[in-house]
A tleap script that builds the chain and sets N, CA, C and O, in Angstrom:
source leaprc.protein.ff14SB
mol = sequence {
  NMET LYS LYS ILE SER SER GLY SER VAL LEU
  GLY LYS ALA TYR PHE LEU SER TYR LEU GLN
  LEU VAL MET ASN SER ARG GLY PHE ASP LEU
  ASP GLN ALA THR ALA TYR THR LEU HIE THR
  PHE PHE GLN GLY ASP LEU CYS ALA PHE GLY
  GLN GLN THR TYR GLU ASN TYR LEU SER ALA
  VAL ASP GLU LEU ARG CGLY
}
set mol.1.N position { 0.830 -1.197 0.030 }
set mol.1.CA position { -0.126 0.030 0.080 }
set mol.1.C position { 0.819 1.211 -0.059 }
set mol.1.O position { 1.589 1.413 0.880 }
set mol.2.N position { 0.860 2.072 -1.188 }
set mol.2.CA position { 1.796 3.293 -1.079 }
set mol.2.C position { 0.942 4.367 -0.605 }
set mol.2.O position { -0.260 4.545 -0.805 }
set mol.3.N position { 1.846 5.106 0.112 }
set mol.3.CA position { 1.076 6.274 1.094 }
set mol.3.C position { 1.358 7.638 0.437 }
set mol.3.O position { 0.743 8.656 0.754 }
set mol.4.N position { 2.360 7.596 -0.534 }
set mol.4.CA position { 2.914 8.922 -1.221 }
set mol.4.C position { 2.300 8.929 -2.410 }
set mol.4.O position { 2.097 7.861 -2.986 }
set mol.5.N position { 1.936 10.046 -2.921 }
set mol.5.CA position { 1.395 10.172 -4.222 }
set mol.5.C position { 2.518 9.865 -5.357 }
set mol.5.O position { 3.667 10.269 -5.178 }
set mol.6.N position { 2.192 9.202 -6.435 }
set mol.6.CA position { 3.418 8.955 -7.393 }
set mol.6.C position { 3.539 9.997 -8.334 }
set mol.6.O position { 4.256 9.943 -9.333 }
set mol.7.N position { 2.758 11.041 -7.970 }
set mol.7.CA position { 2.901 12.360 -8.764 }
set mol.7.C position { 3.745 13.338 -8.046 }
set mol.7.O position { 4.071 14.321 -8.712 }
set mol.8.N position { 4.173 13.274 -6.810 }
set mol.8.CA position { 5.089 13.957 -6.096 }
set mol.8.C position { 6.615 13.541 -6.347 }
set mol.8.O position { 6.919 12.373 -6.593 }
set mol.9.N position { 7.474 14.487 -6.275 }
set mol.9.CA position { 8.911 14.217 -6.325 }
set mol.9.C position { 9.377 14.446 -5.191 }
set mol.9.O position { 9.201 15.538 -4.650 }
set mol.10.N position { 10.140 13.339 -4.553 }
set mol.10.CA position { 10.670 13.366 -3.101 }
set mol.10.C position { 12.207 13.705 -3.303 }
set mol.10.O position { 12.969 13.145 -4.091 }
set mol.11.N position { 12.480 14.657 -2.498 }
set mol.11.CA position { 13.947 15.100 -2.687 }
set mol.11.C position { 15.005 14.318 -2.067 }
set mol.11.O position { 14.703 13.387 -1.321 }
set mol.12.N position { 16.236 14.615 -2.312 }
set mol.12.CA position { 17.404 14.111 -1.558 }
set mol.12.C position { 17.286 14.114 0.041 }
set mol.12.O position { 17.357 13.085 0.714 }
set mol.13.N position { 17.084 15.476 0.595 }
set mol.13.CA position { 16.786 15.532 1.932 }
set mol.13.C position { 15.819 14.751 2.515 }
set mol.13.O position { 15.995 14.299 3.647 }
set mol.14.N position { 14.687 14.506 1.804 }
set mol.14.CA position { 13.702 13.331 2.336 }
set mol.14.C position { 14.427 12.123 2.538 }
set mol.14.O position { 14.409 11.488 3.593 }
set mol.15.N position { 15.052 11.818 1.537 }
set mol.15.CA position { 15.701 10.408 1.856 }
set mol.15.C position { 16.990 10.303 2.526 }
set mol.15.O position { 17.471 9.198 2.775 }
set mol.16.N position { 17.620 11.469 2.853 }
set mol.16.CA position { 18.574 11.355 3.828 }
set mol.16.C position { 18.184 11.312 5.136 }
set mol.16.O position { 18.836 10.631 5.928 }
set mol.17.N position { 16.973 12.092 5.584 }
set mol.17.CA position { 16.281 11.703 6.759 }
set mol.17.C position { 15.457 10.477 6.946 }
set mol.17.O position { 15.180 10.126 8.092 }
set mol.18.N position { 15.053 9.816 5.945 }
set mol.18.CA position { 14.347 8.679 5.857 }
set mol.18.C position { 15.502 7.520 6.140 }
set mol.18.O position { 15.331 6.617 6.959 }
set mol.19.N position { 16.671 7.677 5.360 }
set mol.19.CA position { 17.491 6.370 5.628 }
set mol.19.C position { 18.168 6.459 7.023 }
set mol.19.O position { 18.407 5.433 7.661 }
set mol.20.N position { 18.498 7.794 7.525 }
set mol.20.CA position { 19.136 7.953 8.833 }
set mol.20.C position { 17.876 7.560 9.967 }
set mol.20.O position { 18.161 7.134 11.086 }
set mol.21.N position { 16.620 7.740 9.567 }
set mol.21.CA position { 15.831 7.101 10.773 }
set mol.21.C position { 15.565 5.658 10.599 }
set mol.21.O position { 15.192 4.971 11.549 }
set mol.22.N position { 15.724 5.237 9.559 }
set mol.22.CA position { 15.909 3.732 9.437 }
set mol.22.C position { 17.003 3.179 10.163 }
set mol.22.O position { 16.855 2.192 10.884 }
set mol.23.N position { 18.071 3.750 10.014 }
set mol.23.CA position { 19.388 3.092 10.539 }
set mol.23.C position { 19.306 3.338 11.954 }
set mol.23.O position { 19.732 2.459 12.702 }
set mol.24.N position { 18.782 4.492 12.484 }
set mol.24.CA position { 18.966 4.478 13.888 }
set mol.24.C position { 17.679 3.927 14.804 }
set mol.24.O position { 17.777 3.727 16.015 }
set mol.25.N position { 16.572 3.733 14.105 }
set mol.25.CA position { 15.477 2.926 14.807 }
set mol.25.C position { 15.611 1.603 14.707 }
set mol.25.O position { 15.241 0.877 15.629 }
set mol.26.N position { 16.146 1.119 13.600 }
set mol.26.CA position { 16.291 -0.368 13.651 }
set mol.26.C position { 17.694 -0.809 13.866 }
set mol.26.O position { 17.894 -2.023 13.832 }
set mol.27.N position { 18.683 -0.023 14.078 }
set mol.27.CA position { 20.069 -0.498 14.351 }
set mol.27.C position { 20.791 -0.992 13.159 }
set mol.27.O position { 21.816 -1.659 13.299 }
set mol.28.N position { 20.259 -0.670 11.862 }
set mol.28.CA position { 20.842 -1.027 10.735 }
set mol.28.C position { 21.930 -0.198 10.195 }
set mol.28.O position { 21.971 1.000 10.474 }
set mol.29.N position { 22.977 -0.850 9.302 }
set mol.29.CA position { 23.909 -0.172 8.739 }
set mol.29.C position { 23.311 0.216 7.555 }
set mol.29.O position { 22.158 -0.156 7.333 }
set mol.30.N position { 24.077 1.101 6.529 }
set mol.30.CA position { 23.502 1.740 5.354 }
set mol.30.C position { 22.966 0.653 4.306 }
set mol.30.O position { 21.918 0.739 3.666 }
set mol.31.N position { 23.983 -0.479 4.260 }
set mol.31.CA position { 23.401 -1.612 3.389 }
set mol.31.C position { 22.154 -2.109 3.796 }
set mol.31.O position { 21.288 -2.255 2.933 }
set mol.32.N position { 21.919 -2.389 4.942 }
set mol.32.CA position { 20.590 -2.870 5.509 }
set mol.32.C position { 19.550 -1.974 5.417 }
set mol.32.O position { 18.422 -2.435 5.239 }
set mol.33.N position { 19.720 -0.670 5.511 }
set mol.33.CA position { 18.749 0.374 5.342 }
set mol.33.C position { 18.249 0.502 3.943 }
set mol.33.O position { 17.080 0.732 3.636 }
set mol.34.N position { 19.315 0.320 3.072 }
set mol.34.CA position { 18.905 0.517 1.482 }
set mol.34.C position { 18.080 -0.733 1.123 }
set mol.34.O position { 17.062 -0.636 0.439 }
set mol.35.N position { 18.517 -1.859 1.577 }
set mol.35.CA position { 17.659 -3.150 1.367 }
set mol.35.C position { 16.189 -2.944 1.921 }
set mol.35.O position { 15.205 -3.169 1.217 }
set mol.36.N position { 16.113 -2.544 3.104 }
set mol.36.CA position { 14.832 -2.350 3.650 }
set mol.36.C position { 14.136 -1.399 2.980 }
set mol.36.O position { 12.970 -1.729 2.763 }
set mol.37.N position { 14.522 -0.101 2.491 }
set mol.37.CA position { 13.857 0.807 1.761 }
set mol.37.C position { 13.316 0.307 0.620 }
set mol.37.O position { 12.129 0.452 0.328 }
set mol.38.N position { 14.295 -0.405 -0.194 }
set mol.38.CA position { 13.910 -0.945 -1.603 }
set mol.38.C position { 12.683 -1.915 -1.500 }
set mol.38.O position { 11.756 -1.964 -2.309 }
set mol.39.N position { 12.819 -2.612 -0.468 }
set mol.39.CA position { 11.694 -3.659 -0.256 }
set mol.39.C position { 10.265 -2.871 0.340 }
set mol.39.O position { 9.169 -3.100 -0.171 }
set mol.40.N position { 10.428 -2.005 1.383 }
set mol.40.CA position { 9.284 -1.594 2.017 }
set mol.40.C position { 8.672 -0.325 1.440 }
set mol.40.O position { 7.454 -0.186 1.331 }
set mol.41.N position { 9.675 0.717 1.027 }
set mol.41.CA position { 9.218 1.830 0.510 }
set mol.41.C position { 8.950 1.744 -1.075 }
set mol.41.O position { 7.849 2.055 -1.529 }
set mol.42.N position { 9.915 1.347 -1.824 }
set mol.42.CA position { 9.700 1.227 -3.208 }
set mol.42.C position { 8.817 -0.001 -3.561 }
set mol.42.O position { 8.148 0.010 -4.594 }
set mol.43.N position { 8.809 -0.943 -2.803 }
set mol.43.CA position { 7.885 -2.312 -2.880 }
set mol.43.C position { 8.458 -2.925 -4.265 }
set mol.43.O position { 7.686 -3.461 -5.061 }
set mol.44.N position { 9.774 -2.827 -4.503 }
set mol.44.CA position { 10.327 -3.651 -5.545 }
set mol.44.C position { 10.235 -2.986 -6.884 }
set mol.44.O position { 10.630 -3.550 -7.904 }
set mol.45.N position { 9.711 -1.784 -6.878 }
set mol.45.CA position { 9.636 -1.128 -8.171 }
set mol.45.C position { 10.226 0.340 -7.925 }
set mol.45.O position { 9.624 1.264 -7.377 }
set mol.46.N position { 11.502 0.365 -8.432 }
set mol.46.CA position { 12.498 1.341 -8.143 }
set mol.46.C position { 11.956 2.562 -8.799 }
set mol.46.O position { 12.262 3.612 -8.235 }
set mol.47.N position { 11.221 2.654 -9.866 }
set mol.47.CA position { 10.637 3.803 -10.452 }
set mol.47.C position { 9.037 4.110 -9.951 }
set mol.47.O position { 8.325 4.952 -10.498 }
set mol.48.N position { 8.646 3.330 -8.896 }
set mol.48.CA position { 7.339 3.577 -8.481 }
set mol.48.C position { 6.887 5.043 -8.348 }
set mol.48.O position { 5.753 5.434 -8.621 }
set mol.49.N position { 7.784 5.725 -7.949 }
set mol.49.CA position { 7.442 7.372 -7.359 }
set mol.49.C position { 8.179 8.080 -8.642 }
set mol.49.O position { 8.396 9.260 -8.369 }
set mol.50.N position { 8.523 7.814 -9.641 }
set mol.50.CA position { 9.147 8.418 -10.823 }
set mol.50.C position { 10.663 8.353 -10.795 }
set mol.50.O position { 11.281 7.921 -9.822 }
set mol.51.N position { 11.226 8.793 -11.883 }
set mol.51.CA position { 12.627 8.574 -12.030 }
set mol.51.C position { 13.339 9.650 -11.300 }
set mol.51.O position { 14.490 9.447 -10.912 }
set mol.52.N position { 12.750 10.762 -11.086 }
set mol.52.CA position { 13.413 11.840 -10.329 }
set mol.52.C position { 13.391 11.622 -8.963 }
set mol.52.O position { 14.337 12.124 -8.356 }
set mol.53.N position { 12.635 11.059 -8.359 }
set mol.53.CA position { 12.485 10.536 -7.054 }
set mol.53.C position { 13.419 9.615 -6.680 }
set mol.53.O position { 14.046 9.753 -5.630 }
set mol.54.N position { 13.634 8.417 -7.636 }
set mol.54.CA position { 14.752 7.439 -7.429 }
set mol.54.C position { 16.065 8.005 -7.528 }
set mol.54.O position { 16.919 7.735 -6.683 }
set mol.55.N position { 16.294 8.767 -8.489 }
set mol.55.CA position { 17.766 9.427 -8.607 }
set mol.55.C position { 17.905 10.311 -7.367 }
set mol.55.O position { 19.064 10.375 -6.959 }
set mol.56.N position { 16.998 11.013 -6.665 }
set mol.56.CA position { 17.196 11.617 -5.479 }
set mol.56.C position { 17.650 10.554 -4.256 }
set mol.56.O position { 18.503 10.712 -3.383 }
set mol.57.N position { 16.824 9.490 -4.500 }
set mol.57.CA position { 17.227 8.543 -3.292 }
set mol.57.C position { 18.785 7.931 -3.620 }
set mol.57.O position { 19.594 7.697 -2.722 }
set mol.58.N position { 18.978 7.779 -4.647 }
set mol.58.CA position { 20.422 7.384 -5.089 }
set mol.58.C position { 21.545 8.407 -4.657 }
set mol.58.O position { 22.596 8.000 -4.163 }
set mol.59.N position { 21.304 9.668 -4.848 }
set mol.59.CA position { 22.076 10.757 -4.401 }
set mol.59.C position { 22.116 10.700 -3.033 }
set mol.59.O position { 23.270 10.767 -2.608 }
set mol.60.N position { 21.175 10.590 -2.095 }
set mol.60.CA position { 20.985 10.375 -0.795 }
set mol.60.C position { 21.904 9.262 -0.275 }
set mol.60.O position { 22.653 9.406 0.691 }
set mol.61.N position { 21.799 8.287 -0.903 }
set mol.61.CA position { 22.566 6.906 -0.633 }
set mol.61.C position { 23.976 7.257 -0.926 }
set mol.61.O position { 24.822 6.859 -0.126 }
set mol.62.N position { 24.330 7.904 -1.897 }
set mol.62.CA position { 25.862 8.234 -2.221 }
set mol.62.C position { 26.420 9.158 -1.367 }
set mol.62.O position { 27.615 9.083 -1.082 }
set mol.63.N position { 25.684 10.048 -0.909 }
set mol.63.CA position { 26.078 11.194 0.120 }
set mol.63.C position { 26.386 10.347 1.455 }
set mol.63.O position { 27.454 10.600 2.012 }
set mol.64.N position { 25.543 9.356 2.024 }
set mol.64.CA position { 25.643 8.705 3.192 }
set mol.64.C position { 26.936 7.697 3.109 }
set mol.64.O position { 27.703 7.505 4.053 }
set mol.65.N position { 27.038 7.122 1.889 }
set mol.65.CA position { 28.289 6.432 1.823 }
set mol.65.C position { 29.726 7.198 1.780 }
set mol.65.O position { 30.801 6.608 1.884 }
set mol.66.N position { 29.577 8.636 1.608 }
set mol.66.CA position { 30.649 9.314 1.783 }
set mol.66.C position { 31.551 9.222 0.441 }
set mol.66.O position { 32.635 9.803 0.385 }
savepdb mol mol.pdb
quit
């Protein structure tokens, strides 16, 4: 069940916060958090919320990797 409109573009800042929340609340490292996000947020469809949202997600992951 998707809770975010597929017409909305989610920004890099959103995913930085989201991934940090997942890591902190579940005790995950970044790899575990990305796997969790791909499964629960994107539900296996990486472009479910559009290409730009997915690119913003990848940019956030890159930033967290340093």
